C-alpha positions as CSV (number, residue, x, y, z in Angstrom):
1,M,-89.0,0.1,-43.8
2,P,-89.0,-3.1,-41.8
3,E,-88.0,-6.3,-43.7
4,R,-89.4,-9.9,-43.3
5,P,-86.7,-12.0,-41.8
6,P,-85.9,-15.4,-43.6
7,E,-88.3,-18.2,-42.7
8,A,-85.3,-20.2,-41.5
9,I,-84.8,-17.4,-38.7
10,L,-88.5,-17.2,-37.9
11,D,-88.6,-21.1,-37.6
12,A,-85.6,-20.9,-35.3
13,L,-87.1,-18.1,-33.2
14,R,-90.4,-20.2,-32.9
15,R,-88.2,-23.3,-31.6
16,M,-86.7,-20.8,-29.0
17,N,-90.2,-19.7,-27.9
18,L,-89.6,-16.3,-29.2
19,S,-92.5,-16.0,-31.7
20,G,-94.4,-12.9,-32.7
21,A,-91.8,-11.2,-34.8
22,T,-93.4,-8.1,-36.5
23,G,-90.5,-7.2,-38.7
24,G,-86.7,-7.0,-38.8
25,E,-83.8,-5.3,-40.1
26,R,-80.8,-7.1,-41.5
27,L,-77.5,-5.7,-39.8
28,T,-74.2,-5.1,-41.6
29,G,-70.6,-6.2,-40.8
30,G,-70.5,-9.9,-40.4
31,V,-68.9,-12.2,-43.0
32,S,-69.5,-15.4,-41.2
33,S,-73.2,-14.9,-40.0
34,D,-76.6,-13.5,-41.0
35,I,-77.3,-11.1,-38.3
36,W,-80.7,-9.2,-37.8
37,R,-82.4,-6.9,-35.4
38,I,-86.0,-8.7,-34.9
39,E,-88.8,-6.8,-33.3
40,L,-90.9,-8.8,-30.9
41,P,-94.0,-7.6,-28.9
42,S,-91.6,-7.4,-25.9
43,G,-89.1,-5.2,-27.9
44,P,-85.9,-5.8,-30.3
45,I,-83.8,-8.6,-30.0
46,C,-80.5,-9.6,-32.0
47,V,-80.5,-12.7,-33.9
48,K,-77.5,-14.5,-35.5
49,R,-77.5,-17.4,-37.9
50,A,-74.1,-19.0,-38.8
51,L,-73.1,-19.2,-42.4
52,E,-71.5,-22.5,-43.7
53,K,-69.5,-20.4,-46.4
54,L,-68.1,-17.0,-45.4
55,R,-68.4,-13.8,-47.3
56,V,-64.9,-13.3,-48.3
57,A,-63.0,-13.6,-51.6
58,A,-61.1,-16.9,-50.4
59,D,-62.9,-20.2,-50.4
60,W,-63.5,-20.3,-46.5
61,H,-65.9,-22.8,-45.1
62,A,-66.6,-23.5,-41.3
63,P,-69.1,-25.8,-39.6
64,V,-72.5,-24.0,-38.4
65,E,-72.4,-25.8,-35.0
66,R,-70.0,-23.2,-34.1
67,N,-73.1,-21.0,-33.2
68,A,-73.8,-23.6,-30.3
69,F,-70.4,-22.9,-28.9
70,E,-70.7,-19.2,-29.1
71,A,-73.7,-19.6,-27.0
72,R,-71.9,-21.6,-24.5
73,W,-69.2,-19.0,-24.5
74,M,-71.5,-16.2,-23.7
75,R,-73.0,-18.0,-20.6
76,H,-69.5,-18.5,-19.3
77,A,-68.6,-14.7,-19.9
78,A,-71.9,-13.4,-18.4
79,G,-71.4,-9.9,-17.5
80,F,-69.1,-9.2,-20.6
81,A,-71.4,-10.5,-23.4
82,P,-74.8,-9.7,-24.4
83,R,-77.6,-11.7,-22.5
84,L,-78.3,-14.9,-24.3
85,L,-82.1,-15.5,-24.9
86,G,-81.9,-18.7,-26.8
87,Q,-80.2,-20.9,-29.3
88,D,-81.5,-23.3,-31.8
89,P,-78.8,-25.9,-32.7
90,A,-80.8,-27.2,-35.6
91,S,-80.4,-24.1,-37.6
92,G,-77.1,-22.8,-36.0
93,T,-79.1,-19.5,-34.8
94,L,-78.7,-17.8,-31.5
95,A,-80.8,-14.8,-29.9
96,M,-79.7,-12.2,-27.6
97,E,-80.4,-8.8,-26.2
98,F,-80.1,-6.0,-28.6
99,L,-77.6,-3.4,-27.4
100,S,-78.3,-0.1,-28.9
101,P,-75.4,1.7,-30.9
102,E,-76.6,5.1,-29.1
103,N,-75.3,3.8,-25.6
104,H,-73.0,0.8,-26.9
105,P,-70.7,2.5,-29.6
106,L,-68.4,0.0,-31.5
107,W,-64.8,0.3,-30.4
108,K,-63.6,-0.1,-34.0
109,N,-65.6,3.0,-35.0
110,Q,-64.1,5.0,-32.2
111,L,-60.5,4.0,-33.1
112,R,-61.1,4.8,-36.8
113,D,-61.9,8.2,-35.6
114,G,-59.0,8.9,-33.6
115,N,-60.4,8.3,-30.4
116,A,-57.6,6.3,-28.8
117,D,-58.4,6.0,-25.0
118,P,-55.9,3.9,-22.8
119,G,-58.3,3.7,-20.1
120,F,-60.8,1.8,-22.2
121,A,-58.0,-0.5,-23.4
122,A,-57.2,-1.3,-20.1
123,L,-60.8,-2.0,-19.2
124,V,-60.9,-4.5,-22.3
125,A,-57.9,-6.2,-20.8
126,R,-59.3,-6.5,-17.3
127,A,-62.4,-8.0,-18.6
128,L,-60.6,-10.7,-21.0
129,V,-58.1,-11.5,-18.3
130,T,-61.1,-12.1,-16.0
131,I,-62.8,-14.6,-18.3
132,H,-59.7,-16.3,-18.7
133,A,-58.7,-16.5,-15.1
134,K,-62.3,-17.8,-14.2
135,T,-62.1,-20.5,-16.8
136,A,-58.5,-21.6,-16.2
137,A,-59.6,-22.2,-12.5
138,D,-62.3,-24.9,-13.7
139,P,-60.8,-27.2,-16.3
140,A,-64.1,-28.9,-16.7
141,V,-65.1,-26.4,-19.0
142,A,-62.7,-27.9,-21.4
143,A,-65.2,-30.6,-22.1
144,E,-67.9,-28.1,-23.2
145,F,-65.7,-26.9,-26.0
146,P,-64.5,-29.9,-28.3
147,T,-63.8,-27.2,-30.9
148,D,-60.1,-28.0,-32.1
149,A,-61.1,-28.6,-35.4
150,I,-63.4,-25.6,-35.6
151,F,-60.8,-23.4,-34.3
152,Y,-58.2,-24.7,-36.8
153,D,-60.5,-24.3,-39.8
154,I,-61.5,-20.6,-38.8
155,R,-58.4,-19.1,-37.1
156,L,-55.4,-21.1,-37.5
157,E,-55.6,-22.3,-41.1
158,P,-57.0,-18.9,-42.6
159,Y,-54.4,-16.8,-40.7
160,L,-51.1,-18.7,-40.1
161,V,-51.2,-21.5,-42.5
162,A,-52.4,-19.5,-45.4
163,T,-49.8,-16.9,-44.6
164,A,-47.2,-19.6,-44.5
165,R,-47.9,-20.5,-48.3
166,A,-47.8,-16.8,-49.0
167,H,-44.3,-16.4,-47.3
168,P,-42.6,-19.8,-47.7
169,D,-39.4,-18.6,-46.5
170,R,-41.2,-18.0,-43.2
171,A,-43.4,-21.0,-43.1
172,H,-41.4,-22.9,-40.8
173,R,-42.1,-20.3,-38.2
174,L,-45.4,-19.7,-38.9
175,L,-46.4,-23.4,-38.6
176,A,-44.4,-23.7,-35.5
177,L,-46.8,-20.9,-34.1
178,V,-49.8,-23.0,-35.1
179,D,-48.3,-26.1,-33.0
180,A,-47.6,-23.8,-30.1
181,T,-50.9,-22.3,-30.1
182,R,-52.6,-25.9,-30.5
183,T,-50.7,-27.5,-27.6
184,N,-50.9,-24.5,-24.9
185,K,-54.5,-25.4,-23.6
186,K,-55.3,-23.5,-20.6
187,A,-58.4,-21.6,-20.7
188,L,-61.6,-20.6,-22.5
189,V,-60.5,-18.5,-25.6
190,H,-62.9,-16.1,-27.5
191,G,-60.8,-16.3,-30.8
192,D,-61.8,-13.0,-32.3
193,I,-61.0,-10.2,-29.8
194,S,-61.1,-7.4,-32.3
195,P,-62.3,-3.8,-31.9
196,K,-65.0,-4.6,-34.2
197,N,-66.4,-7.1,-31.7
198,I,-66.1,-5.0,-28.7
199,L,-69.0,-2.4,-27.6
200,R,-68.1,0.4,-25.3
201,G,-70.8,0.1,-22.9
202,P,-71.9,2.4,-20.0
203,S,-70.5,-0.3,-17.5
204,G,-67.5,-1.3,-19.6
205,P,-66.7,-3.7,-22.7
206,V,-69.1,-6.1,-24.1
207,F,-67.6,-8.7,-26.5
208,L,-69.5,-10.1,-29.5
209,D,-69.1,-12.7,-31.9
210,A,-67.4,-15.7,-30.1
211,E,-67.8,-17.9,-33.1
212,C,-64.4,-19.0,-32.4
213,A,-64.7,-20.1,-28.9
214,W,-62.2,-22.8,-27.8
215,W,-60.6,-24.4,-24.9
216,G,-56.8,-23.3,-25.7
217,D,-54.2,-20.6,-25.5
218,P,-55.4,-17.4,-24.0
219,A,-52.3,-16.0,-25.2
220,F,-53.9,-15.9,-28.9
221,D,-56.8,-13.5,-27.5
222,L,-54.3,-11.2,-26.1
223,A,-52.1,-11.2,-29.3
224,F,-55.2,-11.1,-31.6
225,C,-56.4,-7.8,-30.0
226,L,-53.1,-6.3,-29.7
227,N,-52.4,-6.7,-33.4
228,H,-55.6,-4.6,-34.3
229,L,-54.1,-1.7,-32.3
230,L,-51.0,-1.8,-34.4
231,L,-52.9,-2.1,-37.7
232,K,-54.9,1.1,-36.8
233,C,-51.9,3.2,-36.9
234,L,-51.9,3.0,-40.7
235,W,-55.7,3.6,-40.7
236,T,-55.5,6.7,-38.7
237,P,-51.9,7.7,-38.4
238,R,-52.6,11.0,-36.5
239,A,-53.7,8.8,-33.5
240,R,-50.5,6.5,-34.0
241,D,-49.2,7.5,-30.4
242,G,-52.6,7.1,-28.7
243,F,-52.9,3.6,-30.3
244,L,-49.4,2.6,-29.2
245,A,-50.5,4.0,-25.6
246,C,-53.7,1.7,-25.7
247,F,-51.4,-1.1,-26.8
248,D,-49.3,-0.6,-23.6
249,A,-52.2,-0.2,-21.4
250,L,-53.9,-3.2,-22.7
251,A,-50.7,-5.5,-22.5
252,D,-49.7,-4.1,-19.0
253,E,-53.3,-4.6,-17.4
254,Y,-53.7,-8.0,-18.9
255,R,-50.5,-9.3,-17.4
256,R,-51.3,-8.0,-14.0
257,G,-54.3,-10.2,-14.1
258,V,-52.6,-13.7,-15.2
259,T,-52.8,-16.1,-12.3
260,W,-52.8,-19.5,-14.0
261,E,-49.3,-19.6,-15.3
262,T,-46.3,-17.1,-15.0
263,P,-47.0,-13.8,-16.8
264,D,-43.6,-14.2,-18.5
265,A,-44.6,-17.4,-20.2
266,L,-47.9,-16.1,-21.4
267,E,-46.3,-12.7,-22.7
268,R,-43.5,-14.8,-24.6
269,R,-46.2,-16.8,-26.4
270,A,-48.2,-13.7,-27.2
271,A,-45.3,-11.6,-28.5
272,E,-44.1,-14.5,-30.6
273,L,-47.6,-15.0,-32.1
274,L,-48.3,-11.3,-32.7
275,P,-45.9,-11.0,-35.8
276,G,-47.7,-13.9,-37.3
277,L,-51.0,-12.3,-36.9
278,F,-49.8,-9.2,-38.1
279,L,-48.7,-10.6,-41.2
280,A,-51.8,-12.6,-41.7
281,R,-54.0,-9.5,-41.8
282,I,-52.3,-8.6,-45.0
283,D,-51.4,-11.8,-46.7
284,G,-53.8,-14.2,-45.1
285,K,-57.5,-15.4,-46.1
286,S,-58.9,-12.4,-44.0
287,P,-56.8,-9.2,-44.6
288,V,-58.0,-6.1,-43.1
289,E,-60.3,-3.9,-45.3
290,Y,-58.7,-0.7,-44.5
291,I,-55.2,-1.3,-45.5
292,T,-55.2,-1.2,-49.4
293,D,-52.0,0.4,-50.3
294,E,-49.2,-1.6,-51.3
295,G,-46.6,0.6,-49.6
296,L,-48.5,0.2,-46.3
297,K,-48.7,-3.4,-46.8
298,D,-45.0,-3.7,-47.3
299,R,-44.4,-1.7,-44.0
300,V,-46.5,-4.5,-42.2
301,R,-44.6,-7.0,-44.2
302,R,-41.2,-5.6,-43.4
303,V,-41.8,-5.6,-39.6
304,A,-43.5,-8.8,-39.1
305,R,-41.1,-10.7,-41.2
306,A,-38.1,-9.6,-39.5
307,L,-39.8,-10.5,-36.2
308,L,-40.5,-13.9,-37.4
309,A,-36.9,-14.3,-38.3
310,D,-35.9,-13.2,-34.9
311,P,-39.0,-13.8,-32.4
312,P,-39.5,-11.3,-29.6
313,E,-39.8,-12.2,-25.9
314,R,-41.8,-9.1,-24.8
315,L,-44.7,-7.5,-26.4
316,A,-42.8,-4.1,-26.1
317,D,-40.4,-5.4,-28.6
318,V,-43.0,-5.9,-31.4
319,R,-44.5,-2.3,-30.4
320,D,-40.9,-0.9,-30.5
321,S,-40.3,-2.3,-33.9
322,W,-43.4,-0.9,-35.3
323,R,-42.9,2.6,-33.7
324,E,-39.4,2.5,-35.5
325,E,-41.1,1.7,-38.8
326,T,-44.0,4.3,-38.6
327,D,-41.3,7.0,-37.4
328,A,-39.5,6.5,-40.7
């Protein structure tokens, strides 16, 4: 049965000149926003309202103005994001086209089912590096994203700083990664390039949920996505080799598109950052929901801690360490 959306969302739609809602359906999956499918006379749209307190066990807050920066990111990523229909700063709400799951399935669900397609992983890399290269070529974009504090609050602190508190003997290295990420500001970063935020559309990948949008280090986006391909090896072990092939395809295709700096420099930053993010999805504020067994968590900890102690230079070094662990 259709639900009546909250009045705050209906008011925001009216301010965006998108009135006439006849009903709606609350969509699942978001911890940082209320997300609704709203029926308008012209057809369904998707509406997203940012929450000040995220729906996680930890005490995790973030400013709702991040919604406005997400809308700006969507404009810069036109062709690789849903079409933006409007944004209401007063409520932290945006409206976008609704993309049906029938022809835009979620990449995370396909990986869960063992569908590891290196060709699609390469398309993800090509789309991502295209956005980075386009915005790196136009430093004026930086002025549109004064979001250093937001990025720290919803990415660096809950992931790397929180993990440093859980692993004090690796804290120096984890906090050094925070400093390196904050100072290598080169392009427009999405900040949450994860399979749960990537649709497999008929024309290629579509990126969702750019709430962490930031003018910063593109190596963060690359490492963040590769991290999930490693973790999926524990979720669907039978597809491990396929996931590692996706890892290679994504890393290689991204590297080929780096034009704003030397590919070696960017790869090294991503390789050094990856073990920190790997450990953060076990012991940070936002652990992955599908790794609950302590024995599996310890496998991640073992590899990540070793790589933090002896930082890798190449992404293949991280992949090889994880392959050896999962071979055992």
